[in-house]
N, C-alpha and C positions, 0 to 999 in steps of 0.2 A: 504494500500500500504506500502510495506517495505521501510524503509529509506535507502538511498544510499549515497555514498560519495559525490554525487552532491549537497546534502543538506548542507555540511560542510561550504562552503564559505558564504552562506546566514545566517547561525546561527552565524558565526564569525562576519559578518557585523552588525547584530542586537545587539550583545554584545558590539561591538566597539561603536555603536551609543549610547547605554545606558550609557556606561562608560564616553563618552565625554559629554553627557548631565549632568552628575553628576560632571564633572570637575575633574575626577580622574587623578592622576599623570601619566606621560608617562611610568614610570617604572612599576607601578602597572598594567597599561593597557597592557603592553607587556607580563607580567606574565599571566594575565587572558586570553589574546587572544591565547597564546600558549597552555594554559591549556584547554580552550574550544575546540580548534582544535583537540587536542589529545584525549580528553574524548569523543567527538562526533564521531571522526573517529574510536576509539576503539569500541564504541557501535554499529556503523554500521557494522564493520568488524567481531566482535566477538560475539555480543549478539544474532544475528540471531533472532531478534524479529520484530514484526510488528509496533512497536512504540518506540519513544524516545522523551524525553522532556529536554530542557535546560532552566534553570531559573536562573536569577540573582536577588539578594536581597541586598539592600543597608541599612546598619544600620548606626548609628552615628559614630561608630568607626571601622566598619568592612564591608567587601563585601563578600557575599556568592554566590558561583556558584554551582548549582546542575545539574547534568546530570543523568537522570533516564531512565531506559529501562525495558522491560518485562522479561529479563533473570535473574534468581536468582543467577547465578554464580558470586561470588565476585572476583574482580581482586586482585592480590597481591600488596598491597601498604604498605608503612611504612617500619620499620626496618626488618620485616620478609620477604620482597620481595626477590625473587631469581634473582639476577642481572646476573647470568650466564644462565638463561633460554633463549630458542630460541627467544621468544618474550617478550614484557613487558618492554623493556628498555626505550621506550618513556614515559611510566608512571613513571618509576623510575626517569628519568630526570625531569619530571614535579614535582614529590615529592621533589626533591632537590631544584628546583626553588622556590616552594611554601615555603619550610622551610627557604630558604634564605630571603624570604620576610616576615619572622616571622609568617607564616601561617601554616595551617594544611590541610592534604589531608586524607579523610576517605572514606570508602565504607561500606554500611550497607544494609541489606535486607529491602525492603519496599513492602508490599503487596506480589504479586506474582513475583516481580522483585527486583531491587536494585536501590540505589542512590549512585553516587560517588560525594562527596562534597568537595569543596575547600573553605576555609574561611581565608581571609587575612585582615590585618589592612588596613583601608581606608586612603590613603594619597591623600589629595586634594590640 
């Protein structure tokens, strides 16, 4: 079954619960919740794939959020992104928020699809 926008609130709620169990600061929580909402929404709308996966990993000094899907097309992230493009401004804003949190946003191929990854310092 193809993921739909109806799955976004559930993914967001699970990420929020994981962040709160870890005692993550409200500022970091806000950045990651906006990020997961944007990344999962983008995967549903643009990837046209039958699957997606959101995973959060907690390290001692960082938190990593991965959103994977079966579409190999990489989104424009980072300094080379086209801010004048018709779409993609949400991802550009996420990139700015993540950078402000001293984190990084990357996208890379993985198998037949891709992973969009955010990694930010953990503030507890």
